[in-house]
Residue, then its C-alpha position, 0 to 999 in steps of 0.5 A: m191814574t190813567p193807563d197812559f200815565v202808568i205806561g209812561f211812568g213805567r217807561q221812565a223807570i225802565e229808561l232810568t234803569l237802563m241808563m244807570a246800567l249802561p256805563m258798566l255794560g259798556v265797559g264790560l263789553t269793551v274789556g271783553v272784546v279786547v281781552s278776546i282779541i288778545q286771547a285769539a292772538t296769543q292762543i291762550q284760552e283761560m276762562t279766568l283771563s277773560f272773567i277777572p279783567k271784566i269784573v275789575c273794570m266794571f267795578i272801577a266804572l261803577l265807582l266812577a259812575l256812582p255819583w251820577i247814578m245817585d244824582q239820577i236816582l235822587a232826581f227820579t225819587r224826588g220827582v215821584l215823591v213831590n208828585i204823589p198828590q197828583y198821582v192819587r187824584 
């Protein structure tokens, strides 16, 4: 294992992690902005009003994105396990 391989492997793992988190973070950001605009327009400053919709929408996004996330994890894991003999050399 060379340092370049380890850095590349770590980079690939971090990229995969960020890609898996992207759907939930995007939905959370979008819902948060929409709720904040509604709160500013109506002057309602309730903390739970911004927290609960984000959690619910992020959970729904997780349920919808779960098959894709599992495919990505399985592909990455399969690639790691298949290439173990090459990594050991």
